[in-house]
ZADRENZA-981940 format. One line per field, with one value per residue (C-alpha): residue number from 1; residue in three letters; x, y, z. Coordinates in nm, 3 decimals. Each point is the difference from the previous one (the first is absolute). Layout:
<rs>
k <- [NUM/...]
r <- [ALA/...]
px <- [X/...]
py <- [Y/...]
pz <- [Z/...]
</rs>
This chain:
<rs>
k <- [1/2/3/4/5/6/7/8/9/10/11/12/13/14/15/16/17/18/19/20/21/22/23/24/25/26/27/28/29/30/31/32/33/34/35/36/37/38/39/40/41/42/43/44/45/46/47/48/49/50/51/52/53/54/55/56/57/58/59/60/61/62/63/64/65/66/67/68/69/70/71/72/73/74/75/76/77/78/79/80/81/82/83/84/85/86/87/88/89/90/91/92/93/94/95/96/97/98/99/100/101/102/103/104/105/106/107/108/109/110/111/112/113/114/115/116/117/118/119/120/121/122/123/124/125/126/127/128/129/130/131/132/133/134/135/136/137/138/139/140/141/142/143/144/145/146/147/148/149/150/151/152/153/154/155/156/157/158/159/160/161/162/163/164/165/166/167/168/169/170/171/172/173/174/175/176/177/178/179/180/181/182/183/184/185/186/187/188/189/190/191/192/193/194/195/196/197/198/199/200/201/202/203/204/205/206/207/208/209/210/211/212/213/214/215/216/217/218/219/220/221/222/223/224/225/226/227/228/229/230/231/232/233/234/235/236/237/238/239/240/241/242/243/244/245/246/247/248/249/250/251/252/253/254/255/256/257/258/259/260/261/262/263/264/265/266/267/268/269/270/271/272/273/274/275/276/277/278/279/280/281/282/283/284/285/286/287/288/289/290/291/292/293/294/295/296/297/298/299/300/301/302/303/304/305/306/307/308/309/310/311/312/313/314/315/316/317/318/319/320/321/322/323/324/325/326/327/328/329/330/331/332/333/334/335/336/337/338/339/340/341/342/343/344/345/346/347/348/349/350/351/352/353/354/355/356/357/358/359/360/361/362/363/364/365/366/367/368/369/370/371/372/373/374/375/376/377/378/379/380/381/382/383/384/385/386/387/388/389/390/391/392/393/394/395/396/397/398/399/400/401/402/403/404/405/406/407/408/409/410/411/412/413/414/415/416/417/418/419/420/421/422/423/424/425/426/427/428/429/430/431/432/433/434/435/436/437/438/439/440/441/442/443/444/445/446/447/448/449/450/451/452/453/454/455/456/457/458/459/460/461/462/463/464/465/466/467/468/469/470/471/472/473/474/475/476/477/478/479/480/481/482/483/484/485/486/487/488/489/490/491/492/493/494/495/496/497/498/499/500/501/502/503/504/505/506/507/508/509/510/511/512/513/514/515/516/517/518/519/520/521/522/523/524/525/526/527/528/529/530/531/532/533/534/535/536/537/538/539/540/541/542/543/544/545/546/547/548/549/550/551/552/553/554/555/556/557/558/559/560/561/562/563/564/565/566/567/568/569/570/571/572/573/574/575/576/577/578/579/580/581/582/583/584/585/586/587/588/589/590/591/592/593/594/595/596/597/598/599/600/601/602/603/604/605/606/607/608/609/610/611/612/613/614/615/616/617/618/619/620/621]
r <- [MET/SER/ALA/PRO/LEU/PRO/LEU/SER/VAL/GLN/LEU/ALA/TRP/LEU/ILE/PRO/LEU/TYR/GLY/PHE/SER/GLY/MET/VAL/LEU/SER/MET/PRO/TRP/ALA/CYS/GLY/TRP/ILE/LYS/ARG/ASN/GLY/PRO/ARG/PRO/ALA/ALA/TYR/LEU/ASN/VAL/LEU/VAL/THR/LEU/LEU/ALA/VAL/VAL/HIS/GLY/PHE/VAL/VAL/ALA/ARG/GLU/VAL/LEU/LEU/ARG/GLY/PRO/ALA/HIS/LEU/ALA/ILE/PRO/TRP/PHE/SER/ALA/ALA/ASP/LEU/GLN/LEU/SER/ILE/GLY/LEU/ASP/LEU/SER/LEU/THR/ASN/LEU/ALA/ALA/LEU/GLU/LEU/VAL/THR/LEU/MET/SER/LEU/LEU/ALA/GLN/VAL/PHE/ALA/LEU/GLY/TYR/LEU/ASP/LYS/GLU/TRP/SER/LEU/ALA/ARG/PHE/TYR/ALA/LEU/VAL/GLY/PHE/PHE/GLU/GLY/ALA/LEU/SER/GLY/VAL/VAL/LEU/SER/SER/ASN/LEU/PHE/LEU/SER/TYR/PHE/LEU/LEU/GLU/MET/LEU/THR/LEU/SER/THR/TYR/LEU/LEU/VAL/GLY/PHE/TRP/TYR/ALA/GLN/PRO/LEU/VAL/VAL/THR/ALA/ALA/ARG/ASP/ALA/PHE/LEU/THR/LYS/ARG/VAL/GLY/ASP/VAL/LEU/LEU/LEU/MET/GLY/VAL/VAL/ALA/LEU/SER/ALA/TRP/ALA/GLY/SER/MET/GLU/PHE/THR/ASP/LEU/TYR/SER/TRP/ALA/ALA/GLU/ALA/ARG/SER/SER/GLY/SER/LEU/THR/PRO/LEU/ALA/GLY/THR/LEU/LEU/GLY/LEU/GLY/LEU/ILE/ALA/GLY/PRO/MET/GLY/LYS/CYS/ALA/GLN/PHE/PRO/MET/HIS/LEU/TRP/LEU/ASP/GLU/ALA/MET/GLU/GLY/PRO/ASN/PRO/ALA/SER/ILE/LEU/ARG/ASN/SER/ALA/VAL/VAL/THR/ALA/GLY/ALA/LEU/VAL/LEU/LEU/LYS/LEU/MET/PRO/LEU/LEU/GLN/LEU/SER/PRO/VAL/ALA/THR/ASP/VAL/LEU/LEU/ALA/VAL/GLY/THR/ILE/SER/ALA/ILE/GLY/GLY/ALA/LEU/VAL/ALA/LEU/ALA/GLN/VAL/ASP/LEU/LYS/ARG/ALA/PHE/SER/TYR/GLY/THR/THR/SER/TYR/LEU/GLY/LEU/VAL/PHE/ILE/THR/ILE/ALA/LEU/GLN/LEU/PRO/GLY/ILE/ALA/LEU/LEU/LEU/LEU/PHE/ALA/HIS/GLY/LEU/ALA/LYS/ALA/LEU/LEU/PHE/MET/SER/VAL/GLY/SER/VAL/ILE/ALA/ALA/THR/ASN/CYS/GLN/ASP/LEU/THR/GLU/LEU/GLY/GLY/ILE/GLY/THR/ARG/MET/PRO/ALA/THR/GLY/SER/ALA/TYR/LEU/VAL/ALA/SER/ALA/GLY/LEU/VAL/GLY/LEU/LEU/PRO/LEU/GLY/CYS/PHE/TRP/CYS/PHE/GLY/LEU/GLY/VAL/GLN/SER/MET/LEU/ALA/ALA/SER/PRO/LEU/PHE/ALA/ALA/VAL/LEU/LEU/LEU/THR/ASN/LEU/LEU/THR/ALA/LEU/ASN/LEU/SER/ARG/VAL/TYR/ARG/SER/VAL/PHE/LEU/GLY/ARG/PRO/MET/PRO/LYS/THR/ARG/ARG/THR/PRO/GLU/VAL/ASN/TRP/LEU/MET/ALA/LEU/PRO/MET/VAL/SER/LEU/THR/VAL/LEU/VAL/LEU/LEU/THR/PRO/LEU/LEU/ILE/ALA/ARG/LEU/ASP/PRO/VAL/PRO/GLY/ILE/ALA/SER/PHE/SER/TRP/PRO/VAL/ALA/ALA/ALA/VAL/ALA/VAL/SER/GLY/LEU/VAL/GLY/VAL/ALA/ILE/GLY/ALA/VAL/LEU/PRO/LEU/ASP/GLN/PHE/ARG/SER/ARG/ALA/SER/GLY/GLN/PRO/LEU/ARG/SER/ILE/GLN/ASP/LEU/LEU/ALA/PHE/ASP/PHE/TYR/THR/GLU/ARG/VAL/TYR/ARG/ASN/THR/VAL/VAL/ALA/LEU/VAL/ALA/LEU/LEU/ALA/ARG/LEU/THR/ASP/TRP/LEU/ASP/ARG/ARG/LEU/VAL/ASN/GLY/LEU/VAL/ASN/GLY/LEU/GLY/ARG/LEU/SER/LEU/GLN/SER/ALA/GLU/GLY/LEU/LYS/LEU/GLY/VAL/SER/GLY/GLN/LEU/GLN/SER/TYR/VAL/LEU/THR/VAL/VAL/VAL/ALA/ILE/VAL/LEU/LEU/PHE/SER/ALA/LEU/SER/TRP/LEU/THR/ARG/GLY/VAL/ALA]
px <- [11.579/-0.296/-0.111/0.086/-0.270/-0.182/0.117/-0.325/0.057/0.365/-0.102/-0.275/0.209/-0.101/-0.365/0.044/0.222/-0.282/-0.175/0.320/0.073/-0.344/0.095/0.325/-0.174/-0.251/0.264/0.049/-0.369/-0.032/0.294/-0.117/0.291/-0.246/-0.290/-0.094/-0.254/-0.131/0.038/-0.205/0.299/0.131/-0.328/0.011/0.357/-0.092/-0.301/0.225/0.267/-0.266/-0.158/0.343/0.020/-0.343/0.094/0.342/-0.148/-0.262/0.269/0.209/-0.308/-0.077/0.355/-0.010/-0.334/0.157/0.350/-0.044/0.129/0.331/0.234/0.225/0.278/0.253/0.271/0.019/0.183/0.213/0.163/0.115/-0.295/-0.259/-0.100/-0.238/-0.131/-0.269/-0.224/-0.326/-0.227/-0.192/-0.271/-0.356/-0.129/0.246/-0.064/-0.376/0.053/0.229/-0.268/-0.250/0.237/0.094/-0.353/-0.152/0.271/-0.078/-0.375/0.049/0.230/-0.251/-0.272/0.215/0.020/-0.369/-0.018/0.295/-0.069/0.045/0.274/0.298/0.247/-0.110/0.360/0.098/-0.289/0.106/0.364/-0.113/-0.224/0.297/0.212/-0.293/-0.042/0.372/0.017/-0.318/0.125/0.329/-0.171/-0.220/0.290/0.269/0.150/0.182/-0.095/0.263/-0.120/-0.362/0.073/0.188/-0.290/-0.255/0.186/-0.028/-0.369/-0.039/0.169/-0.213/-0.317/0.101/0.060/-0.326/-0.214/0.157/-0.044/-0.222/0.243/-0.150/-0.286/0.091/-0.219/0.186/0.336/-0.120/-0.135/0.326/0.205/-0.219/0.007/0.379/0.059/-0.250/0.159/0.347/-0.085/-0.062/0.304/0.233/-0.127/0.038/0.356/0.081/-0.122/0.204/0.318/-0.058/-0.054/0.310/0.205/-0.164/-0.067/0.288/-0.215/-0.301/-0.137/-0.345/0.090/0.306/-0.209/-0.252/0.281/0.141/-0.343/-0.062/0.340/-0.053/-0.344/0.127/0.317/-0.148/0.297/-0.225/-0.136/-0.375/0.061/0.221/-0.252/-0.285/0.186/0.106/-0.357/-0.147/0.259/-0.068/-0.375/0.025/0.108/-0.288/-0.242/0.093/-0.015/-0.338/-0.150/-0.071/-0.089/0.162/0.180/-0.310/-0.075/0.236/-0.214/-0.301/0.202/0.166/-0.335/0.098/0.217/-0.120/-0.250/0.218/0.262/-0.273/-0.081/0.354/0.028/-0.313/0.072/0.369/0.181/-0.183/0.042/0.377/0.019/-0.200/0.222/0.307/-0.176/-0.092/0.365/0.089/-0.265/0.244/0.204/-0.306/-0.028/0.297/-0.228/-0.351/-0.034/0.056/-0.264/-0.249/0.073/-0.059/-0.337/-0.100/0.106/-0.182/-0.321/-0.008/0.078/-0.257/-0.298/0.105/0.069/-0.334/-0.188/0.177/-0.073/-0.375/0.015/0.204/-0.165/0.309/-0.019/0.368/0.036/-0.303/0.205/0.350/-0.105/-0.132/0.354/0.122/-0.281/0.081/0.373/-0.085/-0.154/0.321/0.201/-0.224/0.050/0.377/0.006/-0.202/0.252/-0.245/0.217/-0.207/-0.317/0.194/0.124/-0.344/-0.150/0.277/-0.053/-0.382/-0.001/0.263/-0.193/-0.339/0.129/0.181/-0.325/-0.189/0.238/-0.024/-0.378/0.050/0.246/-0.248/-0.268/0.242/0.119/-0.355/-0.149/0.310/-0.137/0.069/-0.241/-0.271/-0.250/0.022/-0.019/-0.289/-0.200/0.288/-0.062/-0.191/0.241/0.318/-0.085/0.359/0.111/-0.301/0.058/0.367/-0.096/-0.246/0.249/0.274/-0.234/-0.108/0.365/0.086/-0.269/-0.084/-0.260/0.000/0.175/0.264/0.348/-0.038/-0.276/0.254/0.260/-0.244/-0.132/0.346/0.092/-0.303/0.046/0.366/-0.062/-0.278/0.261/0.255/-0.217/-0.374/0.042/0.194/-0.252/-0.262/0.227/0.019/-0.378/-0.065/0.246/-0.174/-0.339/0.125/0.176/-0.315/-0.198/0.245/0.006/-0.380/-0.047/0.261/-0.167/-0.337/0.151/0.183/-0.189/-0.360/-0.248/-0.081/0.274/0.171/0.105/0.348/-0.122/-0.289/0.213/0.269/0.141/0.174/0.379/0.217/0.131/0.347/-0.160/-0.272/0.235/0.211/-0.309/-0.196/0.310/0.046/-0.371/0.041/0.311/-0.183/-0.279/0.266/0.171/-0.132/0.170/0.325/-0.015/-0.049/0.351/0.148/0.048/-0.216/-0.264/-0.331/-0.328/-0.329/0.149/0.284/-0.230/-0.326/-0.345/-0.069/0.315/-0.102/-0.344/0.144/0.225/-0.282/-0.250/0.239/0.046/-0.373/-0.090/0.241/-0.150/-0.352/0.078/0.167/-0.302/-0.271/0.164/-0.088/0.294/-0.056/0.123/0.331/0.022/-0.119/0.075/-0.258/-0.198/0.036/0.321/0.082/-0.032/0.179/0.290/0.027/-0.005/0.273/0.202/0.000/0.030/0.312/0.157/-0.057/0.180/0.329/0.153/-0.096/0.144/0.325/0.011/-0.046/0.244/0.266/0.013/-0.015/0.282/0.216/-0.068/0.092/0.324/0.073/-0.050/0.217/0.284/-0.033/0.034/0.300/0.161/-0.058/0.074/0.257/0.183/-0.006/0.050/0.312/0.144/-0.074/0.146/0.324/0.009/-0.045/0.267/0.243/-0.068/0.046/0.323/0.126/-0.085/0.195/0.298/0.046/0.088/0.300/0.163/0.323/0.185/0.312/0.130/0.140/-0.350/-0.141/0.284/-0.049/-0.373/0.065/0.260/-0.232/-0.282/0.225/0.120/-0.357/-0.103/0.280/-0.059/-0.368/0.087/0.259/-0.249/-0.267/0.248/0.110/-0.364/-0.077/0.312]
py <- [8.526/0.146/0.354/0.259/0.088/0.332/0.284/0.002/-0.365/0.055/0.283/-0.201/-0.001/0.366/-0.088/-0.091/0.307/0.231/-0.064/0.047/0.321/0.129/-0.064/0.194/0.290/0.025/0.022/0.381/0.052/-0.305/0.115/0.360/0.142/0.174/0.170/0.288/-0.172/-0.292/-0.376/-0.039/0.028/-0.323/-0.168/0.129/-0.122/-0.348/-0.017/0.101/-0.267/-0.265/0.096/-0.046/-0.348/-0.091/0.120/-0.164/-0.328/0.010/0.056/-0.288/-0.228/0.084/-0.089/-0.325/-0.087/0.044/-0.143/-0.242/0.003/0.161/-0.020/0.267/-0.094/0.222/-0.201/0.114/-0.248/-0.309/-0.218/-0.360/-0.176/0.264/0.242/0.287/0.244/0.264/-0.166/0.107/-0.247/0.187/-0.254/0.090/-0.119/0.208/0.307/-0.039/-0.010/0.303/0.195/-0.096/0.131/0.325/0.073/-0.062/0.223/0.278/-0.015/-0.018/0.303/0.207/-0.122/0.107/0.356/0.031/-0.233/0.159/0.352/0.161/-0.235/0.200/-0.287/-0.068/0.000/-0.270/-0.216/0.029/-0.072/-0.321/-0.093/0.046/-0.230/-0.245/0.007/-0.051/-0.307/-0.145/0.054/-0.170/-0.301/-0.076/0.034/-0.179/-0.311/-0.129/-0.088/0.214/0.323/-0.098/-0.051/0.329/0.188/-0.180/0.135/0.348/-0.064/-0.098/0.322/0.215/-0.172/0.079/0.366/0.040/-0.173/0.225/0.314/0.165/-0.093/0.243/-0.248/-0.285/-0.251/0.076/-0.057/-0.335/-0.102/0.092/-0.192/-0.310/0.008/0.027/-0.274/-0.240/0.033/-0.029/-0.352/-0.109/0.191/-0.171/-0.345/0.092/0.116/-0.346/-0.151/0.249/-0.080/-0.373/0.033/0.216/-0.282/-0.286/0.148/0.249/0.249/0.213/0.029/-0.156/-0.191/-0.150/-0.086/-0.180/-0.210/-0.078/-0.098/-0.232/-0.165/-0.032/-0.156/-0.251/-0.097/0.009/0.196/0.208/-0.179/0.022/0.196/0.254/0.035/0.053/0.264/0.174/0.003/0.131/0.276/0.107/0.025/0.189/0.327/0.017/-0.105/0.309/0.231/-0.140/0.011/-0.370/-0.198/0.002/0.327/0.184/0.240/0.271/0.084/0.072/0.229/0.165/0.160/0.268/0.154/0.242/-0.141/0.064/-0.228/-0.260/0.007/-0.109/-0.240/-0.196/-0.016/0.030/-0.117/-0.329/-0.055/0.044/-0.245/-0.259/0.047/-0.086/-0.318/-0.070/0.024/-0.243/-0.251/-0.252/-0.008/-0.090/-0.329/-0.119/-0.034/-0.150/0.128/0.360/-0.044/-0.138/0.290/0.242/-0.162/0.009/0.363/0.103/-0.179/0.139/0.351/-0.012/-0.119/0.156/0.341/0.004/-0.097/0.254/0.278/-0.058/0.110/0.320/0.340/0.197/0.084/-0.061/-0.309/-0.158/-0.017/-0.058/-0.349/-0.050/0.054/-0.276/-0.222/0.051/-0.044/-0.329/-0.112/0.105/-0.215/-0.297/0.038/0.026/-0.312/-0.184/0.107/0.231/0.309/0.138/0.015/0.150/0.281/0.072/0.009/0.234/0.253/-0.007/0.026/0.275/0.231/-0.058/0.029/0.327/0.143/-0.126/0.178/0.317/-0.001/-0.072/0.287/0.231/-0.089/0.058/0.333/0.123/-0.110/-0.012/-0.332/-0.367/-0.159/-0.188/0.062/0.376/-0.005/-0.035/0.157/0.157/-0.180/0.291/0.261/-0.176/-0.163/-0.033/-0.164/-0.233/-0.101/-0.068/-0.220/-0.200/-0.055/-0.100/-0.241/-0.158/-0.030/-0.180/-0.267/-0.253/0.201/-0.008/0.161/0.166/-0.126/-0.231/-0.198/-0.134/-0.056/-0.193/-0.201/-0.108/-0.069/-0.217/-0.191/-0.076/-0.076/-0.247/-0.216/0.042/0.016/0.083/0.121/0.307/0.075/0.011/0.232/0.238/0.002/0.049/0.291/0.156/-0.030/0.149/0.286/0.089/-0.012/0.238/0.244/0.006/0.068/0.282/0.158/-0.005/0.146/0.285/0.092/-0.108/0.065/0.326/0.264/0.013/0.320/-0.020/-0.067/0.242/0.264/-0.222/0.144/-0.187/0.001/0.254/-0.062/-0.105/-0.299/-0.057/-0.004/-0.305/-0.172/0.037/-0.094/-0.317/-0.076/-0.007/-0.216/-0.254/-0.017/-0.075/-0.265/-0.294/0.150/0.048/-0.355/-0.127/0.125/-0.237/-0.376/-0.206/0.191/-0.008/-0.048/-0.179/-0.287/-0.037/-0.153/-0.185/0.150/-0.170/0.159/0.340/-0.044/-0.105/0.308/0.236/-0.159/0.014/0.374/0.063/-0.200/0.212/0.319/-0.125/-0.094/0.336/0.177/-0.165/-0.040/0.281/0.236/-0.002/-0.360/0.126/0.324/-0.081/-0.286/-0.273/-0.051/-0.379/-0.137/-0.252/0.258/0.263/-0.241/-0.058/0.375/0.060/-0.291/0.152/0.363/-0.079/-0.213/-0.332/0.156/-0.042/0.305/-0.126/-0.343/0.160/0.213/-0.302/-0.226/0.159/0.338/-0.158/-0.241/0.280/0.207/-0.296/-0.053/0.373/-0.006/-0.312/0.150/0.323/-0.198/-0.191/0.324/0.175/-0.290/-0.215/0.217/0.323/-0.195/-0.172/0.322/0.191/-0.282/0.005/0.376/-0.023/-0.272/0.221/0.295/-0.212/-0.148/0.347/0.115/-0.291/0.039/0.371/-0.082/-0.203/0.290/0.083/0.212/-0.230/-0.115/-0.330/-0.102/0.052/-0.198/-0.285/-0.007/-0.018/-0.277/-0.206/0.040/-0.112/-0.303/-0.101/0.043/-0.219/-0.261/-0.022/-0.025/-0.276/-0.192/0.027/-0.110/-0.300/-0.095/0.009/-0.205]
pz <- [6.948/0.189/-0.066/0.269/0.245/-0.051/0.218/0.196/0.095/0.084/0.234/0.168/0.318/0.036/0.065/0.371/0.038/-0.103/0.330/0.201/-0.190/0.099/0.362/-0.043/-0.176/0.286/0.272/-0.006/0.078/0.227/0.214/0.011/-0.201/-0.235/0.179/-0.229/-0.229/0.209/-0.061/-0.319/-0.243/0.154/-0.089/-0.357/-0.047/0.127/-0.232/-0.291/0.061/0.057/-0.332/-0.160/0.159/-0.143/-0.350/0.007/0.122/-0.276/-0.266/0.134/0.015/-0.363/-0.105/0.197/-0.159/-0.344/0.063/0.289/0.360/0.090/0.296/0.146/0.242/0.178/0.185/0.360/0.224/-0.054/0.268/-0.048/-0.169/0.099/-0.276/0.075/-0.256/-0.039/-0.255/-0.161/-0.178/-0.271/-0.070/-0.094/0.335/0.200/-0.214/0.039/0.377/-0.030/-0.186/0.270/0.271/-0.172/-0.123/0.345/0.149/-0.251/0.064/0.376/-0.006/-0.197/0.238/0.294/-0.133/0.081/0.299/0.185/-0.124/0.344/0.124/0.127/-0.059/-0.358/-0.128/0.249/-0.116/-0.365/0.089/0.172/-0.296/-0.234/0.214/0.011/-0.378/-0.069/0.223/-0.155/-0.356/0.080/0.160/-0.301/-0.248/0.204/-0.156/0.308/0.352/0.171/-0.160/0.066/0.368/0.024/-0.159/0.214/0.304/-0.144/-0.053/0.366/0.108/-0.229/0.126/0.358/-0.084/-0.195/0.262/0.264/-0.207/0.264/0.275/0.255/0.056/0.241/-0.186/-0.325/0.167/0.134/-0.343/-0.176/0.259/-0.024/-0.381/0.000/0.254/-0.158/-0.343/0.154/0.118/-0.359/-0.125/0.247/-0.100/-0.367/0.070/0.136/-0.326/-0.203/0.194/-0.039/-0.376/-0.040/0.160/-0.190/-0.343/-0.025/-0.192/0.081/-0.354/-0.022/-0.317/0.169/0.305/-0.220/-0.154/0.342/0.132/-0.296/0.050/0.376/-0.053/-0.255/0.188/0.349/0.130/0.226/0.307/0.068/0.321/-0.178/-0.283/0.247/0.201/-0.321/-0.135/0.325/0.014/-0.358/0.043/0.330/-0.161/-0.253/0.275/0.196/-0.303/-0.110/0.352/0.015/0.312/0.251/-0.100/-0.116/0.285/-0.125/-0.306/0.219/0.229/-0.302/-0.079/0.253/-0.272/-0.268/-0.249/-0.312/0.157/0.065/-0.372/-0.080/0.290/-0.089/-0.374/-0.083/0.314/0.033/-0.374/0.031/0.291/-0.193/-0.307/0.209/0.114/-0.361/-0.101/0.280/-0.107/-0.164/0.322/0.206/-0.185/0.205/0.302/0.002/0.358/-0.113/-0.270/0.253/0.236/-0.289/-0.074/0.367/0.043/-0.318/0.097/0.353/-0.126/-0.281/0.206/0.332/-0.152/-0.183/0.319/0.222/-0.253/0.049/0.366/-0.045/0.048/-0.099/-0.371/-0.080/0.214/-0.167/-0.321/0.135/0.108/-0.354/-0.126/0.230/-0.132/-0.368/0.048/0.170/-0.329/-0.176/0.243/-0.076/-0.377/0.045/0.218/-0.265/-0.267/-0.183/-0.060/-0.287/0.209/0.293/-0.225/-0.141/0.348/0.122/-0.280/0.016/0.377/0.005/-0.232/0.161/0.358/-0.078/-0.138/0.304/0.238/-0.207/0.048/0.370/0.026/-0.171/0.255/0.288/-0.143/-0.057/0.333/0.224/0.124/-0.069/0.247/-0.189/0.278/-0.061/-0.381/-0.242/-0.280/-0.197/-0.327/-0.156/0.135/-0.118/-0.336/-0.124/0.325/0.003/-0.363/0.072/0.297/-0.210/-0.283/0.245/0.177/-0.327/-0.100/0.325/-0.010/-0.267/-0.186/-0.379/-0.185/0.224/0.078/0.297/-0.175/-0.250/0.272/0.218/-0.294/-0.106/0.363/0.071/-0.326/0.082/0.368/-0.077/-0.171/0.282/0.312/0.012/0.359/-0.107/-0.274/0.278/0.202/-0.297/-0.051/0.373/0.012/-0.298/0.176/0.328/-0.178/-0.194/0.326/0.171/-0.293/-0.012/0.370/-0.005/-0.304/0.174/0.318/-0.176/-0.316/0.064/0.278/0.170/0.040/0.337/0.179/-0.147/-0.355/-0.050/-0.174/-0.142/-0.327/-0.279/0.025/-0.179/-0.350/0.117/0.168/-0.256/-0.304/0.103/0.136/-0.324/-0.206/0.201/-0.033/-0.377/0.037/0.216/-0.258/-0.263/0.214/-0.212/-0.306/0.197/0.132/-0.357/-0.077/0.256/-0.015/0.040/-0.194/0.191/-0.171/0.043/-0.200/0.250/0.262/-0.014/0.028/0.336/0.140/-0.135/0.152/0.337/0.013/-0.098/0.238/0.296/-0.055/-0.048/0.310/0.205/-0.139/0.072/0.358/0.059/-0.150/0.215/0.342/0.243/0.050/0.375/0.006/-0.136/0.198/0.348/0.233/0.018/0.319/-0.011/0.145/-0.280/-0.277/0.208/0.054/-0.375/-0.065/0.254/-0.136/-0.350/0.109/0.204/-0.276/0.178/0.299/-0.184/0.166/0.345/-0.079/-0.111/0.312/0.227/-0.187/-0.220/0.173/0.346/-0.090/-0.137/0.312/0.220/-0.188/0.024/0.378/0.027/-0.200/0.197/0.325/-0.135/-0.113/0.332/0.236/-0.178/-0.252/0.200/0.323/-0.137/-0.135/0.320/0.207/-0.198/0.039/0.377/0.018/-0.192/0.229/0.314/-0.139/-0.077/0.352/0.142/-0.233/0.067/0.362/-0.119/-0.187/0.186/-0.257/0.019/-0.342/0.131/0.116/-0.348/-0.161/0.246/-0.078/-0.375/0.042/0.221/-0.255/-0.288/0.198/0.081/-0.364/-0.133/0.269/-0.101/-0.371/0.062/0.213/-0.272/-0.269/0.207/0.057/-0.377/-0.083]
</rs>
């Protein structure tokens, strides 16, 4: 008989509710019911419940580390052979992802106290962050596909609300709408896969789906076409959440939202979307086509995102494309059945990218500017911010000894055995990322001060405290990674691989250090180079291609259906209406007021009806 679970583990279902409770506690201030003492109490309450989530998650992770994984299930719906439950999988991997989500939320909320110090709708922001955190926590702990999909929908809604936080600005409204609609495309395709699996497998639990997939693969009960459509539907949802090609434009436009939300979006949200794909990995083996599509999407996103980032002059957009690039590498590792490396890359990238966006937010808050052409020379005036940027940059590229060095080394070692092409993709992405980070550092922190940066002060302590804390955490990332499986180390991959990873990062840094900044900032005079700059700056004209193809097709269909509705449907209804009115006008002239006329009319109608019925019956016989 197994020992009962500790109370902290039994109550692990409360962890996602901490975020939702923060949203509820913020409502009196967000809705204006309490106006006497301003919105800051809502922020303090959210920080408190998020701290409780971090502590509770840490206690549960410690128990799981000592006792082994646990599973909590609450039956919710049963019909015929379909069983749905609210299940939480308390494995070490899920709890590590949970701690990443809750800790990033805590640090981002403290950061927001300084960043949004004068924001009149501060309580609304914290209510949305609480909703955001609750959905994220539920996604990473969910043990079944139905609950994951439901929470992903909540995540889409919260992203829309956070991106549109400053809704008085037309560009923000457009960005929120585009982000919502783009992610809805992936969500609808994922819903098709969920419905198909509910009919075929009869259960939404991931463990049951794995058993069904193994049986279907061995027996051949699933046709290749059905397996391909199922696989494509299942990867569409994570593609949208992780901003992968061709559904990547929303993350760039989402930079119109507040920077504290960008911290979570570029670290925790994409991690949650990739974790869902990671849980679906055994099901993707049903379709080689889906695996090939995943490899193609990951490769295009990794290299394309890194190239497009080089041509951006907006500080936040220069790094949002880097998120797309790194998640492309995660998609490649998942397609190659390398889940351990995908997890390591997710955690190392999440911590470093959150720190990078904190330093970016500090620059924006201090200068009120995010245009690289108007920044420069603030390295000596903002030492904490500059140090945070350097540590985050070193943590993102393959430079010894920080986190991504071990992830890239293990990835290259494994990919060389599977496909050397993807090892080259990883090294090239590392080089381009280092190049981009170097050129942004030179533009912002080095050089002569610009008019907007001559008197730039260091940020206040509410922003500096989480930034410095996360800096220390990024420096300790190798020790944190060592607690996960597989354990990284210099012995885990060969010296040539380690040298290749380190050299690719150093080459990127060197190129970024010697190239003139004017080649990044201003348009070239020569037409070939100018065309390349425009091609990268406008994301390979993806938006224009969408406008001339998908958007134009949808608009054409909308005009066609509008014409059909106006001309055919409305025309038919209006014609019947006019016919009824004309018939009524004609019939009213035959009203005589004599009862015998009405009786005769009814009798004649009955006789005609029975005559028609008898004729039809005789014809059938």
